[in-house]
C-alpha positions as CSV (number, residue, x, y, z in Angstrom):
1,M,90.6,114.6,76.7
2,A,89.4,112.2,73.9
3,D,92.0,111.6,71.3
4,P,91.1,111.6,67.6
5,M,92.8,108.3,67.3
6,R,90.3,106.7,69.7
7,S,88.2,104.0,68.1
8,L,85.6,101.4,69.0
9,I,86.4,97.7,68.2
10,A,84.0,94.8,68.5
11,F,85.5,91.3,68.9
12,P,84.3,87.8,69.7
13,C,84.4,86.0,73.0
14,A,82.9,82.5,73.7
15,G,80.1,83.1,71.3
16,E,79.4,86.6,72.4
17,T,80.5,90.0,71.2
18,L,82.7,92.3,73.4
19,V,83.3,96.0,72.7
20,G,86.5,97.7,73.4
21,T,88.0,101.2,73.0
22,L,91.5,101.7,71.5
23,D,93.5,104.8,72.1
24,A,96.2,104.3,69.4
25,A,99.8,105.5,69.8
26,P,103.2,104.4,68.3
27,G,104.7,102.8,71.4
28,R,105.7,99.2,71.6
29,T,104.5,98.9,75.2
30,G,100.7,99.0,75.6
31,L,98.3,99.4,78.5
32,L,95.4,97.1,78.8
33,I,92.8,98.5,81.2
34,V,90.4,96.1,82.9
35,S,87.4,97.6,84.6
36,G,86.4,96.3,88.1
37,G,83.1,95.3,89.6
38,N,80.2,96.0,87.2
39,E,81.7,99.2,85.8
40,I,81.8,99.8,82.1
41,R,85.1,100.5,80.4
42,C,85.1,104.3,81.0
43,G,85.4,103.5,84.8
44,A,84.2,105.4,87.8
45,H,84.1,109.1,87.2
46,R,85.4,108.4,83.6
47,G,88.7,107.7,85.3
48,M,89.8,104.9,82.9
49,A,88.8,106.8,79.8
50,L,90.9,109.8,81.0
51,L,93.8,107.6,82.0
52,A,93.8,106.0,78.5
53,A,93.9,109.4,76.8
54,H,96.8,110.6,79.0
55,V,98.7,107.3,78.3
56,A,98.2,107.6,74.6
57,A,99.3,111.2,74.6
58,A,102.5,110.0,76.2
59,G,103.1,107.6,73.3
60,F,101.7,104.4,74.8
61,P,98.6,102.8,73.2
62,A,95.8,101.9,75.6
63,F,92.9,99.4,75.2
64,R,89.8,99.1,77.4
65,Y,86.9,96.7,77.1
66,D,83.6,95.7,78.6
67,R,83.4,92.0,79.7
68,R,80.4,89.9,78.8
69,G,77.1,91.3,80.1
70,I,78.6,94.7,80.9
71,G,78.2,98.0,79.0
72,D,78.1,97.4,75.2
73,S,79.1,93.8,75.4
74,T,76.6,91.0,74.9
75,G,76.2,87.9,77.1
76,E,75.7,87.2,80.8
77,N,77.8,88.8,83.5
78,N,79.0,86.0,85.7
79,G,81.5,88.0,87.7
80,Y,85.2,88.5,87.8
81,L,86.1,84.9,88.6
82,S,84.5,83.9,85.3
83,S,86.1,86.5,83.1
84,A,89.2,84.7,82.0
85,D,88.0,84.3,78.4
86,D,87.1,88.0,78.2
87,L,90.7,88.9,79.3
88,V,92.3,86.5,76.8
89,A,90.1,87.8,74.0
90,A,90.9,91.5,74.8
91,A,94.7,90.9,75.0
92,T,94.5,89.0,71.7
93,V,92.7,91.7,69.8
94,F,94.9,94.4,71.4
95,R,98.0,92.7,69.9
96,R,96.2,92.1,66.6
97,Q,95.2,95.7,66.2
98,L,98.8,96.9,67.0
99,P,101.4,94.5,65.6
100,Q,104.2,96.6,66.9
101,L,103.4,95.7,70.5
102,T,106.1,93.8,72.3
103,T,104.9,94.2,75.9
104,I,101.5,94.5,77.5
105,L,101.1,96.1,80.9
106,A,97.7,95.5,82.4
107,Y,96.0,97.7,85.0
108,G,93.0,96.8,87.1
109,N,91.4,98.1,90.2
110,C,89.5,96.0,92.8
111,D,88.3,92.7,91.4
112,A,89.8,93.5,88.0
113,A,93.2,93.4,89.8
114,S,92.3,89.9,91.1
115,T,91.2,88.9,87.6
116,L,94.6,89.9,86.2
117,A,96.5,88.2,89.0
118,L,94.6,84.9,88.3
119,H,94.4,84.9,84.5
120,G,97.0,87.4,83.2
121,R,99.5,84.7,82.3
122,A,96.9,82.8,80.2
123,A,96.2,86.1,78.4
124,G,99.9,86.6,77.5
125,I,100.2,89.7,79.6
126,D,103.7,90.6,80.6
127,R,103.4,92.9,83.6
128,L,100.6,93.9,86.0
129,L,99.7,97.1,87.8
130,L,97.2,96.2,90.5
131,A,95.2,98.7,92.5
132,N,93.3,97.7,95.7
133,P,93.1,94.0,94.9
134,W,89.9,92.3,96.0
135,T,90.4,89.7,98.7
136,I,87.1,89.9,100.5
137,E,84.5,87.1,100.7
138,D,82.4,88.1,103.7
139,T,78.6,88.5,103.4
140,D,77.8,90.0,106.8
141,N,77.4,93.6,105.6
142,L,80.3,94.7,107.8
143,P,83.5,96.2,106.5
144,P,86.6,93.9,106.2
145,A,88.2,93.1,109.6
146,A,91.3,95.1,108.7
147,A,89.2,98.2,108.0
148,I,87.3,97.7,111.3
149,R,90.6,97.6,113.2
150,A,91.8,100.7,111.5
151,T,88.5,102.5,112.3
152,Y,88.6,101.5,116.0
153,R,92.2,102.5,116.4
154,Q,91.2,106.0,115.2
155,R,88.1,106.1,117.4
156,L,90.0,105.2,120.5
157,T,91.9,108.5,120.3
158,S,88.8,110.5,119.4
159,P,87.0,112.3,122.3
160,A,84.0,112.8,120.0
161,A,83.7,109.0,119.5
162,W,83.8,108.4,123.2
163,A,81.1,111.1,123.7
164,R,78.9,109.3,121.1
165,L,79.4,106.0,122.9
166,L,78.5,107.4,126.4
167,T,75.4,109.2,125.1
168,G,74.1,106.1,123.4
169,K,74.6,107.4,119.8
170,I,76.6,104.4,118.8
171,D,74.8,101.1,118.0
172,L,76.3,98.8,120.7
173,A,75.2,95.6,119.0
174,K,76.8,96.6,115.8
175,A,79.9,97.7,117.6
176,I,80.2,94.4,119.4
177,N,79.8,92.5,116.1
178,G,82.4,94.7,114.6
179,L,84.9,94.0,117.4
180,R,84.3,90.3,117.0
181,K,85.0,90.5,113.3
182,A,88.1,92.7,114.0
183,S,89.5,90.0,116.2
184,R,89.8,87.6,113.3
185,T,93.3,87.1,112.2
186,M,93.1,83.9,110.1
187,P,93.2,84.7,106.3
188,Q,90.2,83.7,104.4
189,P,90.5,81.3,101.4
190,L,89.9,83.9,98.8
191,A,92.5,86.2,100.3
192,T,95.0,83.4,100.4
193,Q,94.3,82.5,96.8
194,M,94.7,86.1,95.6
195,V,97.8,86.9,97.6
196,T,99.4,83.7,96.3
197,A,98.5,84.5,92.7
198,I,100.0,88.0,93.0
199,E,103.1,86.8,94.7
200,E,103.7,84.4,91.8
201,W,104.1,87.3,89.5
202,G,107.1,88.5,91.6
203,D,108.7,91.7,90.2
204,A,106.3,91.7,87.2
205,A,103.5,92.9,89.5
206,T,103.2,96.3,91.1
207,V,100.5,96.9,93.7
208,I,99.0,100.3,94.5
209,L,96.9,100.9,97.5
210,A,94.5,103.8,98.5
211,T,95.5,104.1,102.2
212,G,92.0,104.9,103.5
213,D,90.1,102.4,101.4
214,A,88.6,99.3,103.1
215,T,89.4,97.0,100.2
216,A,93.0,98.1,100.2
217,Q,93.2,97.7,104.0
218,A,91.9,94.1,103.7
219,Y,94.5,93.3,101.0
220,R,97.3,94.8,103.0
221,A,96.4,92.7,106.1
222,A,96.5,89.6,103.9
223,A,99.6,90.4,102.1
224,R,101.9,91.9,104.7
225,H,105.2,91.0,103.0
226,F,104.5,91.9,99.4
227,P,105.6,95.5,98.6
228,A,103.1,98.1,97.7
229,Q,103.0,101.7,96.6
230,S,100.5,104.0,98.5
231,I,98.3,106.9,97.5
232,E,97.0,108.8,100.4
233,T,93.3,108.9,99.8
234,T,90.0,107.4,101.0
235,S,88.8,107.1,97.4
236,H,88.7,103.5,96.2
237,S,88.6,104.7,92.5
238,F,91.2,107.5,92.9
239,A,88.5,110.0,92.0
240,R,90.1,113.2,93.3
241,E,92.2,115.2,91.0
242,E,95.4,114.6,93.0
243,D,94.6,110.9,93.3
244,Q,94.3,110.8,89.5
245,R,97.5,112.6,89.0
246,Q,99.4,110.2,91.3
247,L,97.8,107.1,89.7
248,R,98.6,108.5,86.2
249,D,102.2,109.1,87.2
250,A,102.5,105.5,88.6
251,V,101.0,104.0,85.4
252,L,103.4,106.1,83.1
253,A,106.4,105.1,85.3
254,A,105.4,101.4,85.0
255,L,105.0,101.7,81.2
256,A,108.4,103.4,80.9
257,G,110.0,100.8,83.1
258,A,108.5,98.0,81.0
259,E,110.3,99.2,78.0
260,V,113.8,99.0,79.6
């Protein structure tokens, strides 16, 4: 669904060159899309490229970019916690390219959502739409504690799961480690930092969670009191057609609300 008004833009960042993609439109509220993890700006399953096209077709300009060391951008990829300069540079060039912009709504999934919560103010971003914010710092190769608890709640009511346990088809050592991790209730430092950053945005931040996603479940456990919208899916990147439709509707609603 590429629009003929889509263009590539190269711009500087800390001595390197970033590459972004602008879907132009006449609206005064624009969408800045930040990719998460090590994904390039088109996103998983081209989801972000498709989202930008739909947004522009609705009259709102959209800008996506690759941070340093990702995709077409030069430099070294030092992770999301080191991407403040990239975000600032992208928001600056977005406004420069479209002088009519009065409001920037930024969307990010996973650690891109955490980047926005931490550094969005410095970039002059007005509002945030955060999907499945990243709050996990464990390195034990097990899912987050909240996701383990959700899985075991489901298994306790499953005759098939009990049959697998009784016939030795479940790794008992792994299950015991999982139960130990599931018993943890104290928030981790990264989770506390991210939840605090999001809460400081107040009504200017909207959180969207994929109900069956482990990252979303970990965030929900850490941020019990901050409101969130839900999309019933196990897909972290909202890959299914219905997921994409619901995400698109949420983004367009947020853009329209930002203009009020």
